[in-house]
Every structure is written in structure tokens, then in C-alpha cells.
MIROVO-410447 format. One line per 8 residues: number of its first residue (from 1); their letters; for each residue y, x negated, z negated of N, C-alpha, C. Coordinates in steps of 0.1 Angstrom, whole numbers. Example, Ala and Ser with C-alpha at 12.3 -4.5 7.8 and 13.67 -1.06 7.14 Angstrom:
BEGIN
1	as	-57:-132:-78:-45:-123:-78:-33:-132:-78; -22:-128:-71:-11:-137:-71:0:-129:-79
//
This chain:
BEGIN
1	msendrgt	-12:-8:0:0:0:0:12:-9:0; 22:-6:9:34:-14:10:44:-11:-1; 53:-20:-4:63:-18:-13:72:-6:-9; 74:-5:5:83:5:10:77:19:7; 64:20:7:58:33:5:59:38:-9; 61:28:-18:63:32:-32:77:40:-33; 86:37:-25:98:44:-24:105:47:-37; 113:58:-37:121:62:-49:114:73:-57
9	qgrpedda	103:79:-51:97:90:-58:86:85:-68; 91:81:-80:81:77:-90:79:62:-90; 73:56:-100:71:42:-102:57:39:-98; 54:26:-95:40:22:-92:30:26:-102; 34:25:-115:24:29:-126:21:44:-125; 31:52:-121:29:67:-119:18:69:-109; 19:62:-98:10:63:-87:-4:59:-91; -5:48:-99:-18:44:-104:-24:55:-113
17	edvrlmrs	-16:61:-121:-21:72:-129:-26:84:-120; -18:87:-110:-23:98:-101:-36:95:-94; -38:82:-90:-51:78:-84:-62:79:-94; -59:75:-106:-69:76:-117:-73:91:-119; -63:99:-120:-66:114:-122:-74:119:-110; -70:115:-98:-77:121:-86:-92:116:-86; -95:104:-91:-109:100:-92:-116:109:-102; -109:112:-113:-116:121:-122:-118:135:-117
25	vgqgdtga	-108:140:-109:-109:153:-103:-121:153:-93; -122:142:-86:-133:141:-77:-147:142:-83; -147:139:-97:-160:140:-104:-161:154:-111; -151:163:-108:-152:176:-113:-144:178:-126; -135:169:-130:-128:170:-142:-116:179:-141; -118:191:-147:-107:202:-145:-95:198:-154; -97:191:-165:-86:186:-173:-76:177:-165; -82:168:-158:-74:158:-150:-67:166:-139
33	fekliekh	-74:176:-133:-67:185:-123:-55:192:-129; -57:197:-141:-45:204:-147:-34:195:-150; -37:182:-153:-26:172:-155:-19:169:-142; -26:168:-131:-20:166:-118:-11:177:-114; -16:190:-117:-7:201:-113:5:201:-122; 4:199:-135:15:199:-144:26:188:-140; 20:177:-135:29:165:-132:37:168:-119; 30:175:-109:36:175:-96:40:189:-91
41	qalvagti	38:200:-99:41:213:-94:56:215:-91; 64:209:-99:79:210:-96:82:204:-82; 76:193:-79:79:187:-66:74:196:-54; 61:201:-56:55:209:-46:63:223:-44; 65:230:-55:71:243:-55:86:242:-51; 93:231:-55:107:229:-51:108:227:-36; 99:219:-31:99:216:-16:97:229:-8; 87:236:-13:83:249:-6:95:258:-6
49	armlgtss	101:260:-18:112:269:-20:124:265:-11; 127:252:-10:138:247:-2:135:250:13; 122:249:17:119:251:31:119:266:35; 114:274:26:113:288:29:124:297:25; 133:292:17:144:300:11:138:308:-1; 146:318:-5:140:326:-16:129:334:-11; 117:332:-16:105:339:-11:95:340:-22; 88:352:-21:78:354:-31:65:346:-28
57	dvediaqq	65:340:-16:53:332:-12:52:318:-18; 63:314:-24:63:300:-29:52:297:-38; 49:306:-48:38:304:-58:25:304:-51; 23:313:-41:10:314:-34:7:301:-26; 18:296:-19:16:284:-11:14:272:-20; 21:271:-31:19:260:-40:5:260:-45; 0:272:-48:-14:273:-53:-24:268:-42; -21:272:-29:-29:267:-18:-29:252:-17
65	vfirvwks	-18:246:-19:-16:231:-19:-26:225:-29; -26:230:-41:-34:224:-52:-49:227:-50; -52:238:-44:-66:241:-40:-71:231:-30; -63:227:-21:-66:217:-11:-68:203:-18; -60:201:-27:-61:188:-35:-75:188:-42; -78:199:-48:-91:200:-55:-103:198:-45; -102:205:-34:-113:204:-24:-114:190:-18; -103:183:-17:-102:170:-10:-105:158:-20
73	arryvpra	-106:161:-33:-106:151:-43:-118:141:-41; -130:146:-38:-142:138:-37:-141:127:-26; -133:131:-15:-132:122:-4:-118:115:-3; -110:117:-14:-97:111:-14:-97:96:-14; -89:90:-5:-88:75:-4:-73:73:-5; -68:65:-15:-54:63:-16:-48:53:-6; -47:57:6:-41:49:17:-26:48:16; -20:59:10:-5:59:8:-3:64:-6
81	kfttwllk	10:65:-10:13:70:-23:8:84:-25; 3:87:-37:-3:100:-39:7:111:-35; 20:110:-40:30:121:-37:32:122:-22; 31:111:-14:32:112:0:21:121:6; 9:118:2:-3:126:6:-1:140:2; 3:143:-10:5:156:-15:16:164:-7; 27:157:-4:37:163:4:33:166:18; 23:158:23:18:160:37:10:173:37
89	itrnlvfn	2:175:27:-5:188:25:5:200:25; 16:198:17:26:208:15:33:211:28; 36:200:36:42:202:49:34:210:58; 21:207:59:12:214:68:11:229:64; 10:232:52:9:246:48:23:254:50; 34:247:47:47:253:49:49:256:64; 46:245:72:48:247:87:39:258:92; 27:259:87:18:270:91:24:283:88
97	emrrtrrr	29:284:76:35:297:71:47:301:79; 55:291:82:67:294:91:63:298:105; 53:292:110:49:296:124:42:310:124; 34:312:113:27:325:112:36:337:111; 46:335:103:55:347:101:68:346:109; 70:335:116:83:332:123:94:336:114; 93:329:102:102:332:91:116:329:94; 125:339:95:139:338:97:144:326:105
105	phvplqse	141:326:118:146:315:126:161:314:126; 167:326:124:182:326:122:185:334:110; 189:328:100:192:335:87:206:342:89; 206:355:87:219:362:89:229:358:78; 241:357:82:251:353:72:255:365:63; 253:377:68:255:389:60:243:392:52; 244:398:41:232:402:33:224:413:40; 211:413:39:203:423:44:207:436:37
113	pgaedppf	205:448:44:207:460:38:199:462:25; 205:466:14:198:467:2:197:455:-6; 200:443:0:199:431:-8:210:429:-18; 208:422:-28:218:420:-39:229:412:-33; 242:415:-37:253:407:-33:252:392:-38; 256:383:-31:256:369:-36:264:368:-49; 260:359:-58:266:358:-71:281:355:-71; 286:348:-60:300:344:-60:309:356:-56
121	kdettlap	304:367:-51:312:378:-46:317:386:-58; 330:385:-61:336:391:-73:349:398:-68; 348:411:-66:359:419:-60:371:419:-70; 369:417:-83:380:418:-92:388:405:-93; 383:394:-87:391:382:-87:400:381:-75; 413:380:-77:422:379:-66:421:366:-58; 421:355:-65:419:342:-59:407:335:-65; 397:331:-56:385:325:-61:388:312:-68
129	dasllkse	382:310:-80:384:297:-87:375:287:-82; 376:275:-87:368:264:-82:353:266:-83; 348:273:-94:334:275:-95:329:285:-85; 337:295:-82:333:305:-71:332:298:-58; 342:290:-55:342:283:-42:330:274:-41; 326:267:-52:315:259:-52:302:267:-50; 301:279:-56:289:287:-54:288:292:-39; 300:295:-33:300:299:-19:296:288:-10
137	lqqaieea	301:276:-13:297:264:-5:283:262:-6; 277:262:-18:263:260:-20:254:270:-12; 259:283:-12:251:292:-5:252:290:10; 264:286:15:266:282:29:257:270:33; 256:261:24:247:249:27:233:253:28; 228:262:18:214:267:18:211:274:31; 221:283:35:219:291:48:218:282:60; 227:271:60:227:262:71:214:254:72
145	iqrlpetq	209:250:61:196:243:61:185:252:66; 185:265:62:175:274:66:175:276:82; 186:273:88:187:275:103:182:263:110; 180:252:104:175:240:110:161:241:115; 157:234:126:143:234:130:135:228:119; 122:231:119:114:228:107:113:214:104; 112:205:114:111:190:111:124:185:105; 135:189:111:148:185:105:150:190:91
153	rmalvlrr	146:203:89:147:209:76:139:201:66; 126:198:69:117:191:60:123:177:57; 127:170:67:133:157:65:145:157:56; 153:167:58:165:168:49:162:172:35; 153:181:33:149:185:20:143:173:12; 134:166:19:128:154:12:138:143:9; 148:142:18:158:131:15:168:136:5; 173:148:7:185:153:-1:180:157:-15
161	yqqlsyeq	169:165:-16:165:171:-29:154:163:-36; 145:156:-28:134:149:-35:137:134:-35; 148:129:-29:152:115:-29:141:106:-24; 133:110:-14:123:101:-8:130:90:1; 123:79:2:127:69:11:125:73:26; 131:66:35:128:68:49:113:66:52; 108:56:46:94:52:49:85:64:44; 87:69:32:79:80:27:80:92:36
169	ianvldls	93:96:40:95:107:49:87:105:62; 88:93:67:80:90:79:65:93:78; 60:89:66:46:91:64:43:106:62; 51:113:55:49:128:53:49:135:67; 59:131:75:61:138:88:53:132:100; 46:121:98:39:114:108:49:110:119; 60:104:115:70:99:124:73:84:121; 79:77:131:84:64:128:97:64:119
177	vpavksvl	100:53:113:112:53:105:125:56:114; 126:49:126:137:52:134:138:67:138; 126:73:140:126:87:144:131:96:132; 127:92:120:132:99:108:147:98:107; 152:87:109:167:85:109:174:93:119; 168:94:131:173:102:142:173:117:139; 162:121:133:160:135:129:171:139:118; 172:130:108:182:133:98:196:132:103
185	frartelr	199:124:113:212:123:119:215:136:126; 205:142:133:207:154:140:209:166:131; 201:165:120:202:176:110:216:176:103; 221:164:99:234:163:93:245:167:102; 244:163:115:254:167:125:255:182:126; 243:188:127:242:203:128:248:210:115; 245:204:103:251:210:91:266:208:91; 271:197:95:286:195:95:292:205:104
193	srlskylg	286:207:116:291:217:125:292:231:119; 281:235:112:280:248:107:289:250:94; 292:239:88:300:239:75:314:235:77; 318:234:90:331:228:93:343:235:86; 342:248:84:353:255:78:354:252:63; 343:247:57:344:242:43:348:228:42; 345:220:52:347:206:52:361:202:57; 367:211:65:380:208:71:392:207:61
//
């Protein structure tokens, strides 16, 4: 395993612990499996939620990710960092879900009929204060991210929210490092374009 693959997501000793736990899981140790879930469920669920937006499917897909981990444990070989391998499983299931449901290829800027108003909408406030503007900007960022193509969205989520290195993102997405940088450049250019009214 290269130094680059160790990246910013955890320390080498964390990965060694993950590999040890996976070996135990491969021998049927449910306690070790529960420890792995506890350790990494925030990473998995957070990535899924960022990819799919607010969705009741997040928990189901996270569960599927860990079911795959359990089923793969006996033949698991640590060729890359454990979290990289785990995120690759997550990527596959998320992309499958997005393709299966054609989930919101274009997220409407207006709320769906019957949907709750966004939290920043306060008719009683004449001039929005800084916190409301921040909430509005955050929602605009989330909506803009949801409109990105799936690979750009995943690369951005892994870089922005999970702080993965370019090398780790390349491994998760099966791309070269220059390709990852290109994907992220296109994603950020698109975001800047969509958020120009906030950035101007």
C-alpha cells in the first residue's frame, strides 16, 4: 500500500485495525463486524446522503453496503486502504440506485407541492440576517451539487465533505489522479456558474 493511498481519511494504525477486524469478520466474528459498522457508518451514511440528497433510502443503502462487507469478508484482500474499498462499494450501490430511479436529474429550485418550506424562509423578517443568508447559500450549494453528473458529484462529496486525497478518490472512482483533478475542476466550474448570484 502506498503512502498516498493512506491519504487524509484516517491514520495507518486505523487501517491496520480495520484489516484486523475484517480478518475476524471473515471468520464469522459478529462482534468485529459490529465494531466495523460503528466505526464507519457515519462515513458511509454521510456519503450516501450527500449523493442522494434528503432521502429515506439512505439507511437502506448503508445497510446494503455493510451486508456486502460481511459477504466479502472471507475473500477480502487489503490491496488498498479499507475505507477506499468501503467507499468503492458505497459508490457502486449509490450509482446503481441513481440509475435505477433516475433520481432527480434536475432538482427543482422551487419546493415540491406539499413539501416543507426551507428553514431559511421567514416571512416575518424584513431583511434577512447573516444566519439566514448562510442557510440560503448552504441550500443553494446542496441543490447545485445534486445537479452535477454522478461522477462529478461523488468526487466533490469525497473531496469536500470526506477530505479524501486525490489518490483515494482516484481509487474509489477507478480513475487516474489527473482525471480526478479534471472532474473536480469541471464540478467546481459548474458550481461557480450556478452559484454566481451568491458569489458576485
